[in-house]
N, C-alpha and C positions, 0 to 999 in steps of 0.2 A: 344614747351614744355618749361615751365618755368624753370629757372636755378636751383631752389631748390625744385622742385616738389617732394612731398613725403618725404622730409628730416625732421628729428626731431632735433631741436636746443634748447639748454639751453643758456639763456642770463642773466648773473647776473647784477643787477642794471638796469634792463630793464624797469622800470616803468616811467622813465623820461630821458630827456637830450639825450646824445649820445646813451644810451641803448635803449631808445624808438625809436630813429631814425633807429637803426639797426633792431629792431624787426619789424618795419613797412616795411622796405625794404625787409626783409626776407619773411614776409607773402605775400607780393605782388608778390614774386617769387615762391610761392607755399609751403613754409615751415610751419611746425607745430611748433610753438614757445612756450617754457616754460619760463616765466619771473620769476626770483627769486629776491625778493626785500624786504626791511624792511618795507616800507610804504604800508600798506594794502589798504588804500583808493585810492592812486594813482595807485597802482598795479591793483586793480579791474577795475578802470576806463580805464586804458590802455588796458586791455584785452577786454573790451567791444568794444573799437575802433578797435583793431586788428581783432576781430571776424567779422567785416564788410567785410574783405577780406578773412579770413580763420576761419571757424567756430570752428575748433579743436585746440584751444590754451588754455594754462593753466597759472594761477598765483599761485606761492607758496610763502607765506610769511615766511621769514626766517631772522634770525640774523646771518650774516656770521662770526661773531666773535665766534660763538659756533662751533668750528672746528670739534668736534667729531660727529656732526650731518650732515656734508656735504655729506659724502658718502651715507648716507641714502636718501638724496634728489635725488642723481643720480639714485640710485636703484629704487626709487619711479617713476621717469620719465620713466625708461626703463620698469618697470612693467606695466605702463599705455599704452605706445606706442609700446612696443616690441623691441625697439632699440634706439640708439642714434647716430646721424651723426655729430653733430656740437656742440662744447662747446665754448662759448664766455665769457671770464673772463673780465668783464668791471667794476664791482663795486670797488670803492676805496674812502675812506674818509681820510682827513688829515687836519692839522692846519698849516698855514703858519706863521712862526715867524723867527726872525733873528737867525743865527747859535748859537750865545752865549746864547740865551734865550731858545733854544730847550731843552726839557726835555725827560725823559724816557717815560712819558705819551704820548708825541707827536709821538715818535717812535712806541710805542705800538699801538696807533690808526692807524697809516699808515700801519704797517705790519700786524696787525690783521684783517683789513678790505680789504687790497689789496693783499699783497704778500702771506700770508698763505692760504686764500681761493683759490687763483689761483693755488697754489701748490697742495692743498688737492683735489680740484675738478679735476685737471689733473690726479692725482693718481687714484681717484675713477672712472673716465671716461675711463681710458686706456683700460680695458678689453672689454668694449663695443665698443669703437672706433676702436679697432683692428678688430672686426667682420665686421664693415662697411667701413673700410679704411677711417676713418673720418677726421675731421678738428678741430684744436684748434686755436682760435684767442685770443691772450692776448693783453694787452694794455701797451704801453710805454709812455714816455712823453719827450718833449723837455726840460723840467725842469731838468731831469736827464742827458740827453745828453749834454746840455749846462752848467749844474750846476747853475741854476738860483738862485739868492739871495732869502733868506727867505723861502726856500723850501727844507731844508736839509732832513727832515724825509720823505717827499713825493718823492724827487729825489732818495734817497737811496732805497726805496721800489721799485720804478719803474725800477731802474737799476738792482736790484735783480731779478725782474720779467724777464727782458731782458736776464740776464745770465741763469736763469732757463729755459727759452724758447729755448735758443741755445743748452743747454744740452739735453733737451727733443727732439729737432729736430734730434739730432744725435742718440739718443737711440730709439725713436719711429719710425724713418724713415724706418728701415727694415720691420716694420709691416704695412707700407702703410699709416701712419698717418702723416699729414702735420701740423706743428706747427709754426705759424707766429705771428708777432706783428703789431699793428697799433699805430702810434704816431700822434695824431690829434691836430689841433687847430680848435675848433668848437664853433658855436653859441649856447652853452648850457646855461641853466638857471644860473648855477654857474658863467660862464664866463660873462654873461650879467650883473649879480649883481656886479661882480668885476669891470667891465667897468664903471658902474654907480658910484661906490665908489672911483675909481681912474681914472678919465677921462683923465688926462694928460698922465699917464703911458700907458693907453689903446691906446690913439692916437699914442704914440711913438711906441708901439708894432705893431699897424696896419700899420704904415708907413714902417716897416721893412719886411712886408710880400709882396713878389713880386706881388702876385695877388690882393693885397690891399683889402682883405675882409676876414671875418671869414668863415669857412666851414659850410655848412648846415648839420645838424645832420643826415637827411635821404638821401638827394640827393648826398652829398659828402662822408661823413663817411660811411653811410649805404651801398652805392653802392660799395665801396671798400671792405667792409665786405662781401657783397654778392659774389664778385669776389673770395675772399680768402676762402669762404665756398663752392664754386662750383668746378666743374671739370676743370674749366678754369685755376685754380691755381695748378693743380696736380704736376707740376714740380718745385714748389717754396716751400721752407721750411727753417726755421731758420732765416728769414729775418725781418728786421724792415722797415715797409712801412711808409714813412713820408707823412701823409695826412695833410699838414700844409701850403698849398699855396706857397711852395718853401722856407719857412723860414730856414730850415736846410737841407743841402745837404751832406748826409753821403758819406764818402769815404772808 
């Protein structure tokens, strides 16, 4: 039996990059995946690709900065499938600028697309995940753990997500809900574009990864997400899983 057979999963930002990698890994393990993404064209194309493995998948076009509409999205998914087993909060947009040049707009972008949707989706999903003893997977970043230069708004939002995840793990645990984080380094389109624009800095970063490569969005990040979404991780909660080739070793 496949690890996620019959499970229903929501993945935000699932139309491309890491989100698409996780969605692909999930459907190959039998999950029914709902992609929530702003980009309608790529969302529809990704669903077509996913349906080669699992016919019953959905794409919902949504602007995650419209926070008052997020609970309705969760309700819509449960109305369609009858339940919710897995919530993956992956979507996040930000602008990288030096600390002294960072503005309120930069913080608003990062928190409104990353932190707040994560928080509100978790609130909305809780009553349904309580019924299924489900799983929540949120996303952290080495930028927040290390305090990477030029990423203050992104790092702050990611660390806020980490703190919120730990609180939720404590509060949701008695209801059988697992809440964990993945902190990845992956070969996403954004990373590849950054590598092209900053080749020297990219090579320097790559040389500091013990495994000397970027993670594959499906085979590396997606497979860890499958583990955290499956019964294999039932006794793990509140943890940050570094899927970064050994770059950061948490203590």
